Every structure is written in C-alpha cells, then in structure tokens.
N, C-alpha and C positions, 0 to 999 in steps of 0.2 A: 436385289438391286431394282430401283424403279426404272420404268421404261422411259427412255429419252426420245425414241422414235416409235410411233405406232402406225402400222399400215392396216387399214380396215376396209374390207370388201372391195379391194382394188381390182378393177377390170380395165383391160386395154386391148384394142384391136387396131390393126393396120389394114384398111380396106376390109376384105372379107375374112382375113386371117385373125382369129382371136388368139392373142398371145397369153394374156392373163385373164382368168375367169373369175376367181374369187380369192384373192390373196389376203390372208390375215397373218400378221407377223409383228412382233415387238422386238426392239433392240434396246438392251438395258445399258444404263450408264456404266461406262468403264469396261464393258466386255468387247471382245472381238467375235463377231458372228460370221461364220462362213456361209456363203451362198453358192450352192453347186447345182448341177443339172446338165443334161445333155446339150449339145449345140442346138440353138434355135429355141431354147426354152424361155428366153427373155430375161436372162440374168442382168445384162447390161441395161436393158430397158428399165428394169426396176430400179437399178442404181441411179440412172439418169433422172428418174422421176423424183428421187429424194432431194434433188436441188432444182426441180422445176424445169429441167430440160425436156422432159416429156410430161404431158398432161394425161391423167387417167380419163377414161370414158365414164367411169363411175367409181365411187369410193373416196376415202380420205387418206391423207398422209399427215400425221400430227408430229410436229417437232416441238418438244416442250409444250404440248397442248395446243399449239397453233396449227390449224389446217392450212398447209402451204399450197394446196391445189387451188385455193381461191385467191392467191396473191398475184398482184401484177409483177411485171419484170422489176420495177423499181422497188416494190415491197420485198422481193426475193433477195435483194442485195445483202441485207443483214443475215439472212439464212445462209447464203453462200459464203459468208465470212466464217460462220460457225461450223458449216458442213463442207469440207473440202473434198474435191474430186481429183484423185490421182489417175489420170487417163492411161489407158492401156499402152499407148505408144509414147507416153511422155507429154505429147501435144505441146512441144516447145515452139517458140517463135524462131524460125530458121535464121532470120536476118539479125537476131539479137544474140549477143554473147551470153554465156552462162550467167554472168553477173547481172546483165540487163534483164534476163528472163526472171530472175528472182526479185530484182528491185521493182519490176513493173507493178505488182499488186500493192506494194508499199507506197509507191508514188500515187497510185490511183485511189487508195482507200485509207491512207493515214496522213497525219500532219508531221511526220518525222522529218528532220533535217537531212540533207544529203549525207552528212557525216554519220548520223544515226542509222540511216539506211545502209550505208557501206558497212558499218560495224555489224549490223544484224545479218546482212547477207554473208559476210565473210565468216562469221561464227557458225552459221548454219551449214555453209559449205564444209567447214572443218568438221562439224559434228557428223556430217554424212560421208566423210572420207573423200571429199572432193576438193580439198585445198589445192591451190595451184592451177585449177582449171577455169578460173573465173573469166579469163579473157578469150576462151575458146568459143567457137560457134558449135551448135549442136551436132552439125555434120562431122565434126572432128572427134566426137565421142563415140565410144562403143555403145551398143544397145543397152548393156547393163548400166553404164554411166548415165545415159539419157534417162533411163527410168528412175535412177536415184536423184537426178536433177529435178525431174518432174515431181517426185515425192517431196523433195526439199521445197519446191515452189508451193506445193499444196499446203505445206506446214508453215509458210512464211508469216501468215496472219494469225498464227496460234489458234487454229480451230479446235472445237470440242470433239468433232467427229471427222474421221477420214474414211472416204470411200475408195477402196483399192480395186481397180478393174484389171484383173489378170496381171498383177505386178511382176510375176516371175515367168510369164509366157515367153518362150524362145530364149531363155537365159541358160548359160552354162552353170554347173553346180556351184562354182565360186560366187558368181553374182547372185544366184538364187539364195545362197546362204547369207549374203550381204543384205538383201532385201528382207529376208526372214528376220534377221537380227534387228533391223531397223523397226519393223512392225512390232516386235516384242519390246523394244526400248520405248516406243511411243505408247504402247499399252501400259508399261510400268509407270509412265508419266501421267496415267489416268485418262488417256485418249480413248474414246469409243471408236471402234472400227467395224466396217463391213467389208469382207473379203470375198470378191467374186473370183473363183479360181477353178481350174481343172487339176491343179497340183495338190493331190491329196496328202502327201507327206508334209508339205508346208501347212496345209489347212489343219492337220492334226497337231502340229507343233505350236501354232500361234492362236488358234481359235478356242473359245470357251464352249460355244455351241455351233452346230452346223445345221442349216436348213436346206432341204433338197426340193427343187422345183420339178414338178412333173405334171403333165396334162393341164397346164395353166393354173395350178394350185401349189401350195406348199404341201408336198406329200408327207413329209416327216421333218421334225426338228427335234434335236436331242443334244445332250452334252457330249463332248468329245470323250470324256471319261466313260460314259455309258456305252457309246458306240464301240470303243476299242475293247470293251470287255465282252462284246457279243459278236462273234464272227458271222452270225446269221443276220445281223442288222442290215436293213436295206441300204444304208450308207456304206457299209463295208462291202456289200455286193457291188455298189457303184464304184467304189475305190479299186476293186479287183477287176473292173471292166466287164462285169456281168450285167450291167444295165446300160442300155443305149443312151 
C-alpha cells in the first residue's frame, strides 16, 4: 500500500522540554495504524500536528505529497476536510443539539440545501446507532454516546483519514465494543485511520500495524500479526504493563 501520510525528521519541543526528537513514520492508504506509548510521550501532540494544530520545530508532514507544515490556516482547510480529528472528549458544542453539532461542518464547508443537510445528518446518526438523539444537548448524553457523536461529526464531510484520540478512554465494555466496531466498519469502507490509545485489546483488534513512541522517537513499528506471534515483542511487554 502506498503511503498517504509521511512524517519525516519530526521534532517538537515545548519550552525546554523536548517531546519529539526525530520521528519518522508513514501511514499507508487504507490501514489503521495504532500509536501507543507511555503518558507524556506526545501521542496527541503528533496527532494534532497532522492537521496543523501543532507546528513542528523541524521536519515535514506530507499528506499526499504536500508538506502541510508550510501551509497557512486558510490553506489547511482542505487538509482538515480530508483528515478528520475525533477528539478525546468528543469536543462537541455544549449549546448545540446533536443535530446542530453534525450540521455545523456541512453548513460551513458545503453548498448543500437544508433538506440535504438534514438527510445526511439523520442518516449518519442512524448509521452510528444514535437515531432519536438529534434534539438532545451533549450534556444529556452518556460519555460513550458523546464519543460516538464526536466520531459521527468527524465523518460528516466524508474524510479520507480519521485521527482517533483515545476513543475508548473511560468507556464501559459495551461502549468500547461499539466504538471498536465503528472503527472496523470505517476501515472496511476504505478509510485510513490513526488510533492513539492505551487500550491494547482494541488496538490489536482494529489496527494493521502498531508504532510505539519512546524517548522522543518511534522505538518500534510492526504488524499486529507479527506482534501477537511473539510474546517477547516490545509492544507485547508494553501491553502487559511491563513498560512505563
């Protein structure tokens, strides 16, 4: 599979704290890549950098061959339509209903009529098991439902890539399975995904490859198939809590 996203010689510091020293990683068309590592290793920083929310101190991020680190906010708009970010907490607008949260990107970035917007939103809510919740405010939803609404909103502009930031954190087994099944369904639709997670059972179920951040670099990247066959693999040690 060809690389859709390439991270080259990526470095990032916050003040005197160097988070990333020399990150090199490619994300292939149609795969789901897991990104793991201990707390404070900069997983979310790397994810945010893929849509220009963080700027590297050095290095490149190529999306379909275009270096997005050089783009202005305006030039990043088409990139953010192609690469959607499903934020950890859902990041929904508290004062908007579920329907309005999903309709907002369509109103801002498309020429769809109100009827077309309504049809698209209601279909997506149905697809995500959220039918009947369109008039509710986010505060009325459970944490799991908020995450599903956030994921639905990330999908509303039909992106090529979805960035999942800890999508199952804090969820019960039922909602974890719901999110897991959605990621698998999106993958079957040909969507490329990057999954930042501490939930190793989910990572093993939905990812094709897993990369581990350690000491500011990608310490290891391997296929899930290879990892699961080797109990002494560094990622298996991490999964068993043997790596901080």
